[in-house]
CHARMM-style PDB file with segment names, atoms N, HN, CA, C and O in Angstrom:
ATOM      1  N   MET     1      20.168  13.812 -22.519  1.00  0.00      PROA
ATOM      2  CA  MET     1      19.430  13.307 -23.655  1.00  0.00      PROA
ATOM      3  C   MET     1      18.945  11.882 -23.393  1.00  0.00      PROA
ATOM      4  O   MET     1      17.829  11.512 -23.757  1.00  0.00      PROA
ATOM      5  N   ARG     2      19.809  11.093 -22.753  1.00  0.00      PROA
ATOM      6  HN  ARG     2      20.715  11.394 -22.457  1.00  0.00      PROA
ATOM      7  CA  ARG     2      19.424   9.711 -22.462  1.00  0.00      PROA
ATOM      8  C   ARG     2      18.264   9.658 -21.471  1.00  0.00      PROA
ATOM      9  O   ARG     2      17.396   8.790 -21.560  1.00  0.00      PROA
ATOM     10  N   LYS     3      18.261  10.607 -20.520  1.00  0.00      PROA
ATOM     11  HN  LYS     3      18.966  11.313 -20.448  1.00  0.00      PROA
ATOM     12  CA  LYS     3      17.182  10.638 -19.538  1.00  0.00      PROA
ATOM     13  C   LYS     3      15.847  10.936 -20.204  1.00  0.00      PROA
ATOM     14  O   LYS     3      14.826  10.347 -19.849  1.00  0.00      PROA
ATOM     15  N   ILE     4      15.853  11.842 -21.162  1.00  0.00      PROA
ATOM     16  HN  ILE     4      16.683  12.321 -21.450  1.00  0.00      PROA
ATOM     17  CA  ILE     4      14.616  12.199 -21.861  1.00  0.00      PROA
ATOM     18  C   ILE     4      14.094  11.011 -22.648  1.00  0.00      PROA
ATOM     19  O   ILE     4      12.893  10.741 -22.647  1.00  0.00      PROA
ATOM     20  N   ILE     5      14.989  10.301 -23.317  1.00  0.00      PROA
ATOM     21  HN  ILE     5      15.964  10.521 -23.317  1.00  0.00      PROA
ATOM     22  CA  ILE     5      14.578   9.128 -24.097  1.00  0.00      PROA
ATOM     23  C   ILE     5      14.061   8.024 -23.168  1.00  0.00      PROA
ATOM     24  O   ILE     5      13.055   7.377 -23.460  1.00  0.00      PROA
ATOM     25  N   ALA     6      14.754   7.820 -22.057  1.00  0.00      PROA
ATOM     26  HN  ALA     6      15.571   8.345 -21.819  1.00  0.00      PROA
ATOM     27  CA  ALA     6      14.332   6.778 -21.111  1.00  0.00      PROA
ATOM     28  C   ALA     6      12.973   7.108 -20.510  1.00  0.00      PROA
ATOM     29  O   ALA     6      12.116   6.233 -20.391  1.00  0.00      PROA
ATOM     30  N   LEU     7      12.774   8.358 -20.134  1.00  0.00      PROA
ATOM     31  HN  LEU     7      13.470   9.069 -20.231  1.00  0.00      PROA
ATOM     32  CA  LEU     7      11.485   8.756 -19.570  1.00  0.00      PROA
ATOM     33  C   LEU     7      10.365   8.667 -20.599  1.00  0.00      PROA
ATOM     34  O   LEU     7       9.236   8.310 -20.262  1.00  0.00      PROA
ATOM     35  N   SER     8      10.671   8.986 -21.843  1.00  0.00      PROA
ATOM     36  HN  SER     8      11.588   9.276 -22.117  1.00  0.00      PROA
ATOM     37  CA  SER     8       9.664   8.878 -22.899  1.00  0.00      PROA
ATOM     38  C   SER     8       9.259   7.425 -23.119  1.00  0.00      PROA
ATOM     39  O   SER     8       8.072   7.116 -23.229  1.00  0.00      PROA
ATOM     40  N   LEU     9      10.236   6.545 -23.181  1.00  0.00      PROA
ATOM     41  HN  LEU     9      11.200   6.796 -23.092  1.00  0.00      PROA
ATOM     42  CA  LEU     9       9.931   5.126 -23.357  1.00  0.00      PROA
ATOM     43  C   LEU     9       9.169   4.568 -22.168  1.00  0.00      PROA
ATOM     44  O   LEU     9       8.249   3.766 -22.332  1.00  0.00      PROA
ATOM     45  N   LEU    10       9.549   4.990 -20.984  1.00  0.00      PROA
ATOM     46  HN  LEU    10      10.296   5.641 -20.851  1.00  0.00      PROA
ATOM     47  CA  LEU    10       8.843   4.552 -19.779  1.00  0.00      PROA
ATOM     48  C   LEU    10       7.401   5.039 -19.790  1.00  0.00      PROA
ATOM     49  O   LEU    10       6.495   4.293 -19.417  1.00  0.00      PROA
ATOM     50  N   GLY    11       7.181   6.261 -20.206  1.00  0.00      PROA
ATOM     51  HN  GLY    11       7.917   6.866 -20.509  1.00  0.00      PROA
ATOM     52  CA  GLY    11       5.824   6.799 -20.308  1.00  0.00      PROA
ATOM     53  C   GLY    11       4.986   6.044 -21.316  1.00  0.00      PROA
ATOM     54  O   GLY    11       3.807   5.785 -21.077  1.00  0.00      PROA
ATOM     55  N   ILE    12       5.581   5.691 -22.435  1.00  0.00      PROA
ATOM     56  HN  ILE    12       6.539   5.902 -22.629  1.00  0.00      PROA
ATOM     57  CA  ILE    12       4.855   4.926 -23.454  1.00  0.00      PROA
ATOM     58  C   ILE    12       4.500   3.542 -22.933  1.00  0.00      PROA
ATOM     59  O   ILE    12       3.396   3.054 -23.174  1.00  0.00      PROA
ATOM     60  N   LEU    13       5.429   2.901 -22.216  1.00  0.00      PROA
ATOM     61  HN  LEU    13       6.326   3.297 -22.021  1.00  0.00      PROA
ATOM     62  CA  LEU    13       5.152   1.572 -21.674  1.00  0.00      PROA
ATOM     63  C   LEU    13       4.025   1.611 -20.653  1.00  0.00      PROA
ATOM     64  O   LEU    13       3.161   0.734 -20.653  1.00  0.00      PROA
ATOM     65  N   PHE    14       4.021   2.618 -19.779  1.00  0.00      PROA
ATOM     66  HN  PHE    14       4.723   3.331 -19.779  1.00  0.00      PROA
ATOM     67  CA  PHE    14       2.942   2.735 -18.792  1.00  0.00      PROA
ATOM     68  C   PHE    14       1.610   3.017 -19.479  1.00  0.00      PROA
ATOM     69  O   PHE    14       0.566   2.535 -19.039  1.00  0.00      PROA
ATOM     70  N   ASN    15       1.646   3.792 -20.547  1.00  0.00      PROA
ATOM     71  HN  ASN    15       2.494   4.184 -20.904  1.00  0.00      PROA
ATOM     72  CA  ASN    15       0.429   4.094 -21.282  1.00  0.00      PROA
ATOM     73  C   ASN    15      -0.121   2.824 -21.944  1.00  0.00      PROA
ATOM     74  O   ASN    15      -1.329   2.589 -21.921  1.00  0.00      PROA
ATOM     75  N   LEU    16       0.740   2.026 -22.519  1.00  0.00      PROA
ATOM     76  HN  LEU    16       1.722   2.217 -22.537  1.00  0.00      PROA
ATOM     77  CA  LEU    16       0.295   0.780 -23.150  1.00  0.00      PROA
ATOM     78  C   LEU    16      -0.226  -0.203 -22.112  1.00  0.00      PROA
ATOM     79  O   LEU    16      -1.184  -0.930 -22.376  1.00  0.00      PROA
ATOM     80  N   TYR    17       0.387  -0.233 -20.947  1.00  0.00      PROA
ATOM     81  HN  TYR    17       1.166   0.357 -20.733  1.00  0.00      PROA
ATOM     82  CA  TYR    17      -0.063  -1.127 -19.886  1.00  0.00      PROA
ATOM     83  C   TYR    17      -1.466  -0.761 -19.427  1.00  0.00      PROA
ATOM     84  O   TYR    17      -2.264  -1.643 -19.111  1.00  0.00      PROA
ATOM     85  N   SER    18      -1.774   0.523 -19.387  1.00  0.00      PROA
ATOM     86  HN  SER    18      -1.125   1.240 -19.644  1.00  0.00      PROA
ATOM     87  CA  SER    18      -3.105   0.927 -18.923  1.00  0.00      PROA
ATOM     88  C   SER    18      -4.182   0.533 -19.927  1.00  0.00      PROA
ATOM     89  O   SER    18      -5.325   0.300 -19.535  1.00  0.00      PROA
ATOM     90  N   PHE    19      -3.848   0.453 -21.203  1.00  0.00      PROA
ATOM     91  HN  PHE    19      -2.919   0.641 -21.522  1.00  0.00      PROA
ATOM     92  CA  PHE    19      -4.823   0.028 -22.202  1.00  0.00      PROA
ATOM     93  C   PHE    19      -4.959  -1.486 -22.266  1.00  0.00      PROA
ATOM     94  O   PHE    19      -5.908  -1.989 -22.868  1.00  0.00      PROA
ATOM     95  N   ALA    20      -4.035  -2.221 -21.661  1.00  0.00      PROA
ATOM     96  HN  ALA    20      -3.264  -1.812 -21.172  1.00  0.00      PROA
ATOM     97  CA  ALA    20      -4.063  -3.673 -21.742  1.00  0.00      PROA
ATOM     98  C   ALA    20      -5.202  -4.272 -20.934  1.00  0.00      PROA
ATOM     99  O   ALA    20      -5.657  -5.375 -21.235  1.00  0.00      PROA
ATOM    100  N   GLN    21      -5.664  -3.573 -19.924  1.00  0.00      PROA
ATOM    101  HN  GLN    21      -5.295  -2.676 -19.680  1.00  0.00      PROA
ATOM    102  CA  GLN    21      -6.736  -4.095 -19.089  1.00  0.00      PROA
ATOM    103  C   GLN    21      -8.064  -3.566 -19.597  1.00  0.00      PROA
ATOM    104  O   GLN    21      -8.230  -2.370 -19.834  1.00  0.00      PROA
ATOM    105  N   SER    22      -8.989  -4.471 -19.756  1.00  0.00      PROA
ATOM    106  HN  SER    22      -8.854  -5.443 -19.564  1.00  0.00      PROA
ATOM    107  CA  SER    22     -10.292  -4.048 -20.247  1.00  0.00      PROA
ATOM    108  C   SER    22     -11.139  -3.493 -19.109  1.00  0.00      PROA
ATOM    109  O   SER    22     -10.850  -3.733 -17.937  1.00  0.00      PROA
ATOM    110  N   VAL    23     -12.157  -2.772 -19.450  1.00  0.00      PROA
ATOM    111  HN  VAL    23     -12.392  -2.578 -20.402  1.00  0.00      PROA
ATOM    112  CA  VAL    23     -13.021  -2.143 -18.461  1.00  0.00      PROA
ATOM    113  C   VAL    23     -13.833  -3.187 -17.711  1.00  0.00      PROA
ATOM    114  O   VAL    23     -14.112  -3.012 -16.525  1.00  0.00      PROA
ATOM    115  N   SER    24     -14.217  -4.268 -18.377  1.00  0.00      PROA
ATOM    116  HN  SER    24     -13.990  -4.410 -19.340  1.00  0.00      PROA
ATOM    117  CA  SER    24     -15.045  -5.281 -17.734  1.00  0.00      PROA
ATOM    118  C   SER    24     -14.311  -5.980 -16.599  1.00  0.00      PROA
ATOM    119  O   SER    24     -14.936  -6.373 -15.613  1.00  0.00      PROA
ATOM    120  N   GLU    25     -12.997  -6.141 -16.719  1.00  0.00      PROA
ATOM    121  HN  GLU    25     -12.489  -5.822 -17.519  1.00  0.00      PROA
ATOM    122  CA  GLU    25     -12.230  -6.775 -15.650  1.00  0.00      PROA
ATOM    123  C   GLU    25     -12.171  -5.884 -14.421  1.00  0.00      PROA
ATOM    124  O   GLU    25     -12.239  -6.382 -13.297  1.00  0.00      PROA
ATOM    125  N   LYS    26     -12.047  -4.580 -14.612  1.00  0.00      PROA
ATOM    126  HN  LYS    26     -11.992  -4.176 -15.525  1.00  0.00      PROA
ATOM    127  CA  LYS    26     -11.962  -3.657 -13.487  1.00  0.00      PROA
ATOM    128  C   LYS    26     -13.287  -3.583 -12.736  1.00  0.00      PROA
ATOM    129  O   LYS    26     -13.301  -3.534 -11.506  1.00  0.00      PROA
ATOM    130  N   THR    27     -14.384  -3.575 -13.457  1.00  0.00      PROA
ATOM    131  HN  THR    27     -14.372  -3.615 -14.456  1.00  0.00      PROA
ATOM    132  CA  THR    27     -15.680  -3.431 -12.805  1.00  0.00      PROA
ATOM    133  C   THR    27     -16.207  -4.744 -12.269  1.00  0.00      PROA
ATOM    134  O   THR    27     -17.102  -4.735 -11.424  1.00  0.00      PROA
ATOM    135  N   ALA    28     -15.685  -5.881 -12.729  1.00  0.00      PROA
ATOM    136  HN  ALA    28     -14.958  -5.888 -13.416  1.00  0.00      PROA
ATOM    137  CA  ALA    28     -16.180  -7.172 -12.270  1.00  0.00      PROA
ATOM    138  C   ALA    28     -15.695  -7.488 -10.861  1.00  0.00      PROA
ATOM    139  O   ALA    28     -16.335  -8.270 -10.157  1.00  0.00      PROA
ATOM    140  N   ILE    29     -14.601  -6.912 -10.439  1.00  0.00      PROA
ATOM    141  HN  ILE    29     -14.081  -6.277 -11.010  1.00  0.00      PROA
ATOM    142  CA  ILE    29     -14.051  -7.208  -9.114  1.00  0.00      PROA
ATOM    143  C   ILE    29     -14.882  -6.540  -8.025  1.00  0.00      PROA
ATOM    144  O   ILE    29     -15.113  -7.139  -6.975  1.00  0.00      PROA
ATOM    145  N   LYS    30     -15.327  -5.332  -8.253  1.00  0.00      PROA
ATOM    146  HN  LYS    30     -15.139  -4.845  -9.106  1.00  0.00      PROA
ATOM    147  CA  LYS    30     -16.030  -4.573  -7.225  1.00  0.00      PROA
ATOM    148  C   LYS    30     -17.309  -5.262  -6.741  1.00  0.00      PROA
ATOM    149  O   LYS    30     -17.483  -5.386  -5.529  1.00  0.00      PROA
ATOM    150  N   PRO    31     -18.203  -5.712  -7.606  1.00  0.00      PROA
ATOM    151  CA  PRO    31     -19.417  -6.357  -7.089  1.00  0.00      PROA
ATOM    152  C   PRO    31     -19.137  -7.652  -6.336  1.00  0.00      PROA
ATOM    153  O   PRO    31     -19.832  -7.964  -5.368  1.00  0.00      PROA
ATOM    154  N   ILE    32     -18.139  -8.403  -6.761  1.00  0.00      PROA
ATOM    155  HN  ILE    32     -17.575  -8.150  -7.547  1.00  0.00      PROA
ATOM    156  CA  ILE    32     -17.820  -9.665  -6.079  1.00  0.00      PROA
ATOM    157  C   ILE    32     -17.321  -9.376  -4.672  1.00  0.00      PROA
ATOM    158  O   ILE    32     -17.728 -10.043  -3.721  1.00  0.00      PROA
ATOM    159  N   MET    33     -16.438  -8.381  -4.529  1.00  0.00      PROA
ATOM    160  HN  MET    33     -16.107  -7.839  -5.302  1.00  0.00      PROA
ATOM    161  CA  MET    33     -15.907  -8.050  -3.214  1.00  0.00      PROA
ATOM    162  C   MET    33     -17.000  -7.499  -2.297  1.00  0.00      PROA
ATOM    163  O   MET    33     -17.019  -7.814  -1.108  1.00  0.00      PROA
ATOM    164  N   GLU    34     -17.904  -6.687  -2.829  1.00  0.00      PROA
ATOM    165  HN  GLU    34     -17.889  -6.431  -3.795  1.00  0.00      PROA
ATOM    166  CA  GLU    34     -18.962  -6.119  -2.003  1.00  0.00      PROA
ATOM    167  C   GLU    34     -20.061  -7.132  -1.726  1.00  0.00      PROA
ATOM    168  O   GLU    34     -20.672  -7.107  -0.658  1.00  0.00      PROA
ATOM    169  N   GLN    35     -20.317  -8.021  -2.674  1.00  0.00      PROA
ATOM    170  HN  GLN    35     -19.820  -8.041  -3.542  1.00  0.00      PROA
ATOM    171  CA  GLN    35     -21.411  -8.980  -2.541  1.00  0.00      PROA
ATOM    172  C   GLN    35     -21.169  -9.943  -1.387  1.00  0.00      PROA
ATOM    173  O   GLN    35     -22.081 -10.216  -0.606  1.00  0.00      PROA
ATOM    174  N   GLU    36     -19.988 -10.443  -1.275  1.00  0.00      PROA
ATOM    175  HN  GLU    36     -19.247 -10.221  -1.909  1.00  0.00      PROA
ATOM    176  CA  GLU    36     -19.694 -11.441  -0.256  1.00  0.00      PROA
ATOM    177  C   GLU    36     -19.106 -10.823   1.010  1.00  0.00      PROA
ATOM    178  O   GLU    36     -18.788 -11.557   1.946  1.00  0.00      PROA
ATOM    179  N   GLY    37     -18.953  -9.521   1.069  1.00  0.00      PROA
ATOM    180  HN  GLY    37     -19.212  -8.925   0.309  1.00  0.00      PROA
ATOM    181  CA  GLY    37     -18.432  -8.857   2.253  1.00  0.00      PROA
ATOM    182  C   GLY    37     -16.936  -9.012   2.430  1.00  0.00      PROA
ATOM    183  O   GLY    37     -16.418  -8.752   3.516  1.00  0.00      PROA
ATOM    184  N   LYS    38     -16.237  -9.422   1.405  1.00  0.00      PROA
ATOM    185  HN  LYS    38     -16.658  -9.633   0.523  1.00  0.00      PROA
ATOM    186  CA  LYS    38     -14.792  -9.626   1.522  1.00  0.00      PROA
ATOM    187  C   LYS    38     -14.046  -8.314   1.664  1.00  0.00      PROA
ATOM    188  O   LYS    38     -12.975  -8.273   2.269  1.00  0.00      PROA
ATOM    189  N   ILE    39     -14.596  -7.241   1.117  1.00  0.00      PROA
ATOM    190  HN  ILE    39     -15.466  -7.274   0.626  1.00  0.00      PROA
ATOM    191  CA  ILE    39     -13.905  -5.963   1.190  1.00  0.00      PROA
ATOM    192  C   ILE    39     -13.771  -5.504   2.632  1.00  0.00      PROA
ATOM    193  O   ILE    39     -12.783  -4.866   2.994  1.00  0.00      PROA
ATOM    194  N   TYR    40     -14.760  -5.825   3.454  1.00  0.00      PROA
ATOM    195  HN  TYR    40     -15.563  -6.344   3.159  1.00  0.00      PROA
ATOM    196  CA  TYR    40     -14.696  -5.438   4.850  1.00  0.00      PROA
ATOM    197  C   TYR    40     -13.678  -6.280   5.618  1.00  0.00      PROA
ATOM    198  O   TYR    40     -13.060  -5.792   6.564  1.00  0.00      PROA
ATOM    199  N   VAL    41     -13.503  -7.516   5.223  1.00  0.00      PROA
ATOM    200  HN  VAL    41     -14.004  -7.912   4.454  1.00  0.00      PROA
ATOM    201  CA  VAL    41     -12.488  -8.370   5.849  1.00  0.00      PROA
ATOM    202  C   VAL    41     -11.094  -7.847   5.506  1.00  0.00      PROA
ATOM    203  O   VAL    41     -10.216  -7.788   6.368  1.00  0.00      PROA
ATOM    204  N   VAL    42     -10.901  -7.475   4.261  1.00  0.00      PROA
ATOM    205  HN  VAL    42     -11.613  -7.524   3.561  1.00  0.00      PROA
ATOM    206  CA  VAL    42      -9.608  -6.936   3.833  1.00  0.00      PROA
ATOM    207  C   VAL    42      -9.323  -5.629   4.565  1.00  0.00      PROA
ATOM    208  O   VAL    42      -8.205  -5.408   5.032  1.00  0.00      PROA
ATOM    209  N   LEU    43     -10.323  -4.770   4.664  1.00  0.00      PROA
ATOM    210  HN  LEU    43     -11.230  -4.950   4.285  1.00  0.00      PROA
ATOM    211  CA  LEU    43     -10.163  -3.503   5.370  1.00  0.00      PROA
ATOM    212  C   LEU    43      -9.836  -3.733   6.835  1.00  0.00      PROA
ATOM    213  O   LEU    43      -8.970  -3.055   7.386  1.00  0.00      PROA
ATOM    214  N   PHE    44     -10.516  -4.679   7.478  1.00  0.00      PROA
ATOM    215  HN  PHE    44     -11.220  -5.231   7.030  1.00  0.00      PROA
ATOM    216  CA  PHE    44     -10.272  -4.981   8.877  1.00  0.00      PROA
ATOM    217  C   PHE    44      -8.851  -5.496   9.096  1.00  0.00      PROA
ATOM    218  O   PHE    44      -8.179  -5.084  10.041  1.00  0.00      PROA
ATOM    219  N   VAL    45      -8.401  -6.383   8.237  1.00  0.00      PROA
ATOM    220  HN  VAL    45      -8.947  -6.718   7.470  1.00  0.00      PROA
ATOM    221  CA  VAL    45      -7.045  -6.931   8.367  1.00  0.00      PROA
ATOM    222  C   VAL    45      -6.006  -5.829   8.181  1.00  0.00      PROA
ATOM    223  O   VAL    45      -5.018  -5.776   8.914  1.00  0.00      PROA
ATOM    224  N   CYS    46      -6.222  -4.958   7.212  1.00  0.00      PROA
ATOM    225  HN  CYS    46      -7.025  -5.001   6.617  1.00  0.00      PROA
ATOM    226  CA  CYS    46      -5.286  -3.844   7.002  1.00  0.00      PROA
ATOM    227  C   CYS    46      -5.241  -2.925   8.214  1.00  0.00      PROA
ATOM    228  O   CYS    46      -4.165  -2.478   8.613  1.00  0.00      PROA
ATOM    229  N   LEU    47      -6.397  -2.641   8.803  1.00  0.00      PROA
ATOM    230  HN  LEU    47      -7.271  -3.004   8.479  1.00  0.00      PROA
ATOM    231  CA  LEU    47      -6.440  -1.782   9.980  1.00  0.00      PROA
ATOM    232  C   LEU    47      -5.765  -2.436  11.182  1.00  0.00      PROA
ATOM    233  O   LEU    47      -5.090  -1.758  11.957  1.00  0.00      PROA
ATOM    234  N   VAL    48      -5.940  -3.746  11.344  1.00  0.00      PROA
ATOM    235  HN  VAL    48      -6.488  -4.297  10.714  1.00  0.00      PROA
ATOM    236  CA  VAL    48      -5.292  -4.453  12.454  1.00  0.00      PROA
ATOM    237  C   VAL    48      -3.772  -4.430  12.284  1.00  0.00      PROA
ATOM    238  O   VAL    48      -3.046  -4.199  13.250  1.00  0.00      PROA
ATOM    239  N   VAL    49      -3.295  -4.666  11.081  1.00  0.00      PROA
ATOM    240  HN  VAL    49      -3.885  -4.854  10.296  1.00  0.00      PROA
ATOM    241  CA  VAL    49      -1.848  -4.641  10.831  1.00  0.00      PROA
ATOM    242  C   VAL    49      -1.291  -3.243  11.054  1.00  0.00      PROA
ATOM    243  O   VAL    49      -0.236  -3.088  11.670  1.00  0.00      PROA
ATOM    244  N   LEU    50      -1.985  -2.227  10.564  1.00  0.00      PROA
ATOM    245  HN  LEU    50      -2.842  -2.353  10.065  1.00  0.00      PROA
ATOM    246  CA  LEU    50      -1.538  -0.856  10.760  1.00  0.00      PROA
ATOM    247  C   LEU    50      -1.538  -0.483  12.238  1.00  0.00      PROA
ATOM    248  O   LEU    50      -0.608   0.166  12.717  1.00  0.00      PROA
ATOM    249  N   GLY    51      -2.565  -0.886  12.949  1.00  0.00      PROA
ATOM    250  HN  GLY    51      -3.320  -1.413  12.559  1.00  0.00      PROA
ATOM    251  CA  GLY    51      -2.618  -0.622  14.391  1.00  0.00      PROA
ATOM    252  C   GLY    51      -1.494  -1.319  15.133  1.00  0.00      PROA
ATOM    253  O   GLY    51      -0.911  -0.749  16.055  1.00  0.00      PROA
ATOM    254  N   GLY    52      -1.187  -2.540  14.742  1.00  0.00      PROA
ATOM    255  HN  GLY    52      -1.661  -3.003  13.993  1.00  0.00      PROA
ATOM    256  CA  GLY    52      -0.081  -3.263  15.360  1.00  0.00      PROA
ATOM    257  C   GLY    52       1.258  -2.591  15.115  1.00  0.00      PROA
ATOM    258  O   GLY    52       2.090  -2.507  16.018  1.00  0.00      PROA
ATOM    259  N   LEU    53       1.466  -2.117  13.910  1.00  0.00      PROA
ATOM    260  HN  LEU    53       0.790  -2.185  13.176  1.00  0.00      PROA
ATOM    261  CA  LEU    53       2.721  -1.429  13.604  1.00  0.00      PROA
ATOM    262  C   LEU    53       2.852  -0.127  14.389  1.00  0.00      PROA
ATOM    263  O   LEU    53       3.927   0.190  14.900  1.00  0.00      PROA
ATOM    264  N   ILE    54       1.766   0.620  14.483  1.00  0.00      PROA
ATOM    265  HN  ILE    54       0.894   0.363  14.069  1.00  0.00      PROA
ATOM    266  CA  ILE    54       1.808   1.877  15.218  1.00  0.00      PROA
ATOM    267  C   ILE    54       2.069   1.635  16.702  1.00  0.00      PROA
ATOM    268  O   ILE    54       2.873   2.334  17.318  1.00  0.00      PROA
ATOM    269  N   SER    55       1.388   0.644  17.273  1.00  0.00      PROA
ATOM    270  HN  SER    55       0.735   0.075  16.772  1.00  0.00      PROA
ATOM    271  CA  SER    55       1.615   0.355  18.694  1.00  0.00      PROA
ATOM    272  C   SER    55       3.039  -0.145  18.932  1.00  0.00      PROA
ATOM    273  O   SER    55       3.644   0.197  19.947  1.00  0.00      PROA
ATOM    274  N   TYR    56       3.581  -0.942  18.023  1.00  0.00      PROA
ATOM    275  HN  TYR    56       3.089  -1.220  17.198  1.00  0.00      PROA
ATOM    276  CA  TYR    56       4.959  -1.405  18.154  1.00  0.00      PROA
ATOM    277  C   TYR    56       5.932  -0.233  18.137  1.00  0.00      PROA
ATOM    278  O   TYR    56       6.899  -0.215  18.899  1.00  0.00      PROA
ATOM    279  N   LEU    57       5.678   0.748  17.269  1.00  0.00      PROA
ATOM    280  HN  LEU    57       4.892   0.733  16.651  1.00  0.00      PROA
ATOM    281  CA  LEU    57       6.556   1.909  17.211  1.00  0.00      PROA
ATOM    282  C   LEU    57       6.488   2.730  18.493  1.00  0.00      PROA
ATOM    283  O   LEU    57       7.510   3.245  18.946  1.00  0.00      PROA
ATOM    284  N   PHE    58       5.302   2.863  19.086  1.00  0.00      PROA
ATOM    285  HN  PHE    58       4.472   2.445  18.718  1.00  0.00      PROA
ATOM    286  CA  PHE    58       5.195   3.585  20.348  1.00  0.00      PROA
ATOM    287  C   PHE    58       5.938   2.862  21.468  1.00  0.00      PROA
ATOM    288  O   PHE    58       6.633   3.495  22.263  1.00  0.00      PROA
ATOM    289  N   ILE    59       5.793   1.548  21.533  1.00  0.00      PROA
ATOM    290  HN  ILE    59       5.228   1.034  20.888  1.00  0.00      PROA
ATOM    291  CA  ILE    59       6.496   0.769  22.563  1.00  0.00      PROA
ATOM    292  C   ILE    59       8.005   0.872  22.367  1.00  0.00      PROA
ATOM    293  O   ILE    59       8.753   1.028  23.332  1.00  0.00      PROA
ATOM    294  N   LEU    60       8.444   0.787  21.131  1.00  0.00      PROA
ATOM    295  HN  LEU    60       7.836   0.660  20.347  1.00  0.00      PROA
ATOM    296  CA  LEU    60       9.869   0.895  20.828  1.00  0.00      PROA
ATOM    297  C   LEU    60      10.404   2.274  21.199  1.00  0.00      PROA
ATOM    298  O   LEU    60      11.519   2.390  21.708  1.00  0.00      PROA
ATOM    299  N   ASP    61       9.624   3.310  20.951  1.00  0.00      PROA
ATOM    300  HN  ASP    61       8.718   3.215  20.538  1.00  0.00      PROA
ATOM    301  CA  ASP    61      10.039   4.658  21.313  1.00  0.00      PROA
ATOM    302  C   ASP    61      10.176   4.810  22.824  1.00  0.00      PROA
ATOM    303  O   ASP    61      11.111   5.454  23.298  1.00  0.00      PROA
ATOM    304  N   LYS    62       9.261   4.229  23.577  1.00  0.00      PROA
ATOM    305  HN  LYS    62       8.501   3.706  23.192  1.00  0.00      PROA
ATOM    306  CA  LYS    62       9.349   4.295  25.042  1.00  0.00      PROA
ATOM    307  C   LYS    62      10.591   3.582  25.548  1.00  0.00      PROA
ATOM    308  O   LYS    62      11.267   4.074  26.453  1.00  0.00      PROA
ATOM    309  N   ARG    63      10.898   2.423  24.970  1.00  0.00      PROA
ATOM    310  HN  ARG    63      10.350   2.023  24.235  1.00  0.00      PROA
ATOM    311  CA  ARG    63      12.084   1.674  25.402  1.00  0.00      PROA
ATOM    312  C   ARG    63      13.361   2.432  25.094  1.00  0.00      PROA
ATOM    313  O   ARG    63      14.281   2.470  25.911  1.00  0.00      PROA
ATOM    314  N   ILE    64      13.417   3.037  23.917  1.00  0.00      PROA
ATOM    315  HN  ILE    64      12.670   3.006  23.253  1.00  0.00      PROA
ATOM    316  CA  ILE    64      14.611   3.792  23.530  1.00  0.00      PROA
ATOM    317  C   ILE    64      14.771   5.016  24.434  1.00  0.00      PROA
ATOM    318  O   ILE    64      15.881   5.333  24.860  1.00  0.00      PROA
ATOM    319  N   SER    65      13.668   5.699  24.724  1.00  0.00      PROA
ATOM    320  HN  SER    65      12.766   5.441  24.378  1.00  0.00      PROA
ATOM    321  CA  SER    65      13.729   6.857  25.617  1.00  0.00      PROA
ATOM    322  C   SER    65      14.202   6.451  27.001  1.00  0.00      PROA
ATOM    323  O   SER    65      14.989   7.160  27.629  1.00  0.00      PROA
ATOM    324  N   GLN    66      13.726   5.320  27.471  1.00  0.00      PROA
ATOM    325  HN  GLN    66      13.087   4.745  26.961  1.00  0.00      PROA
ATOM    326  CA  GLN    66      14.129   4.829  28.794  1.00  0.00      PROA
ATOM    327  C   GLN    66      15.620   4.489  28.801  1.00  0.00      PROA
ATOM    328  O   GLN    66      16.315   4.795  29.769  1.00  0.00      PROA
ATOM    329  N   MET    67      16.114   3.868  27.745  1.00  0.00      PROA
ATOM    330  HN  MET    67      15.549   3.620  26.958  1.00  0.00      PROA
ATOM    331  CA  MET    67      17.534   3.530  27.671  1.00  0.00      PROA
ATOM    332  C   MET    67      18.405   4.782  27.594  1.00  0.00      PROA
ATOM    333  O   MET    67      19.503   4.811  28.150  1.00  0.00      PROA
ATOM    334  N   GLU    68      17.917   5.819  26.904  1.00  0.00      PROA
ATOM    335  HN  GLU    68      17.025   5.796  26.453  1.00  0.00      PROA
ATOM    336  CA  GLU    68      18.666   7.063  26.826  1.00  0.00      PROA
ATOM    337  C   GLU    68      18.741   7.738  28.202  1.00  0.00      PROA
ATOM    338  O   GLU    68      19.780   8.291  28.561  1.00  0.00      PROA
ATOM    339  N   LYS    69      17.659   7.696  28.964  1.00  0.00      PROA
ATOM    340  HN  LYS    69      16.815   7.246  28.672  1.00  0.00      PROA
ATOM    341  CA  LYS    69      17.666   8.287  30.304  1.00  0.00      PROA
ATOM    342  C   LYS    69      18.620   7.536  31.233  1.00  0.00      PROA
ATOM    343  O   LYS    69      19.310   8.159  32.040  1.00  0.00      PROA
ATOM    344  N   GLU    70      18.668   6.204  31.128  1.00  0.00      PROA
ATOM    345  HN  GLU    70      18.108   5.698  30.473  1.00  0.00      PROA
ATOM    346  CA  GLU    70      19.565   5.406  31.966  1.00  0.00      PROA
ATOM    347  C   GLU    70      21.012   5.672  31.631  1.00  0.00      PROA
ATOM    348  O   GLU    70      21.872   5.630  32.510  1.00  0.00      PROA
ATOM    349  N   LYS    71      21.291   5.946  30.376  1.00  0.00      PROA
ATOM    350  HN  LYS    71      20.593   5.980  29.661  1.00  0.00      PROA
ATOM    351  CA  LYS    71      22.668   6.175  29.941  1.00  0.00      PROA
ATOM    352  C   LYS    71      23.202   7.503  30.471  1.00  0.00      PROA
ATOM    353  O   LYS    71      24.392   7.630  30.763  1.00  0.00      PROA
ATOM    354  N   LYS    72      22.322   8.485  30.592  1.00  0.00      PROA
ATOM    355  HN  LYS    72      21.356   8.383  30.355  1.00  0.00      PROA
ATOM    356  CA  LYS    72      22.753   9.805  31.088  1.00  0.00      PROA
ATOM    357  C   LYS    72      22.882   9.733  32.554  1.00  0.00      PROA
ATOM    358  OT1 LYS    72      23.233  10.725  33.192  1.00  0.00      PROA
TER     359      LYS     72
END
């Protein structure tokens, strides 16, 4: 019973939060980001960070595999 009440209250809070932001604020960000080309800078930085993490994981996997082979 407590879970149902907690989930209901949580749902109401999320619903109220979504109405707190006006439509003009959401649409005003998009033209500014596209106008000055900042969206492409953000996208590029995200891709570089993601690429770095993926390459780090591959290097780490190779090192671990090499250590496992040496141990056997």
